[in-house]
N, C-alpha and C positions, 0 to 999 in steps of 0.2 A: 207967746207961741200958741195960745188957745183961741184968742179972738178971731172970729170968722174962719175957723178951721173945722173940718169934719173929723170927729174924734170917736174912737172905738175903745170901749172898756171891756176886757174879758173878766169874767167873775164879777159882773156888775151888781149882782144881788148879794154879794158877801159884805162883811162889815167894812172892809177897806174899799172895795169897788163901789159900793153904794155911797160912801162918803165922798169919794172922788167925783162921782156923778153929780152930787149936790153942789160941790165946790166949782166944778167945771161949768155948770150951767150959769153960775154967777158971773162968769167971764165972757159970755156971749159967743159961744161957738156957733158955726153955721148949722151944725147938726151934731147930735149925740147918739151914738149907737151903743146899745146895751146888749152884751152877749153873756148869757147865763145858762147853765145846765139845769138848774133847779127852777121848775115852773112856779112854785109858790114865791120864791125869792124874787124872780123876775117880775111877776105880777105885782108884788108889793112895791118894789122900787119904781116900776113903771107908773103905777097909779099915783104914788106920792109925787113924783116929778111932774106928771101931766097936770095934777091938781095945782101944784105950786107955780108951774111955768106953762100955762096953756098955750102960749104963742110960740114956744120953742119947738123945733123939729126933733123929736125923740123917736127912735126906732128901736124895737125890741126883737132880739133874735134868740130863740130858744134852741140851745145846742151846745156842743162841747168845743173848746179850743183845741182838742186833740184831732178834730176833723179838719184836715188840710183843705178839702174842697169847700167846706163851709167858710173857712177863713178867706180863701181866695174869692169866693162869690161875694161875701160881705164887704171885703175891702174894695173890690171892683165896683160893686153896685152902689156903694155909698161914698166912693171916692175919698177914702180915709187918708188924712194927712198925718195924724198922730194916734198912736195906739198905746194904751196903758194895759199891761198884762198883769192882772191881779188874780186870775184864775189859778187856784192851787188848793190842794188839800193841806191843811195847816195844823190839824190836831195830832200832836206827836203820838199819843197812845193808839189812835185809829190807824195811822200810817204804819206804826210798828206791827199792828195786828193784820194789816192788809198791805204788805210791802209791794206786791206787784202793781196793785191799783194805784198806790201812792207814787211810786216811781214813774209809772206810765203817765199818769196825769201831770205831774209836776215837771218831768223832764221832756216828754215828747210834745206836750203842748208848747213848751218854750222853743224847742227845735223847729216845730212847724211854723210858729210865729216868725222866727228869724228867717227861715227859708222863704216864706210867702212874702213878707214885707220887703226883703231884699229884692226878690224877683219883680214885685210890683212897685218898687221904688217909693215906699212910704217914707215921708220926711223924717219922723222921729218915732222911736219905740222905747218905752220905759218899762223895765221889769220891776215889779214890786217884790222884793226879796224879804228875807227874815234875818233877825239877829242870830237865829239858830244855824245860819250858814257859816258862822265864824267858828273854825275848828269844830265841826259838827260831831256830836256824840250820839246821834240818832238818825234814822233813815230820812225823816222829814228834813232835817238839817242838811244831810248829804244831798238830797234831791234839789234843794234850793241852791246849794253850793254848785252843783253841776249846772243848774240853770244859769247861774252867774257866769260860769266858765264859758258856756255857750254864747252868752251875750258878749263877753269879752272877746271871744274869737271872731264874732261877726263885726264887732266895733273895730277890730284891728285889720279888717279887710280893706285895703287901700283903694280898690276899685269900686267900693260900695259907697253910694251917696246917702244911705240911710244912717241916721245918728242913733246908735244904741246906747242907752244909759240905764242905770239901775239905782235903786234906793233900798236900804234895809230898814224895815220897821221892827220895833220891839213889840211887846205886848201892847195892844191898843185898848185904851179905856173904853168900856162899854161894848166891846166886840164879843162875838160868840166864842 
């Protein structure tokens, strides 16, 4: 499902998003679009990938998955077939100390992605969730569980041709 497809990764500069980008480029997509809110993280993964894959089409978008207009423009302009949603605040203590920012980023980015991909008929959308979404005991886990429920609601929409799926990751070796 990756070969010759135009793929977008949100949170592409993070530990999971950047590893997804590395693995996806091994599978010959037609284009890889990296969406990242952190300029240093985006610059680092862009530089690494362009050095390793100089012949691949790699586009870098600096911005937030919370911006519905940015998502719409990116998906339209790059004719995205497959989207991996890895953009999220994941550090439990920081989300606990900044609940509004954590809930806004993790939940509303997911809702925006589902709305936009459904409207633009993206083939497949994959949510990268967390093991902390299982019977959550903190706000970060709650935000990821709500994100999963949003994906499940969109996947149950029978008039929708977009395939919504999700995967839960535990602590990732070597991640931040």
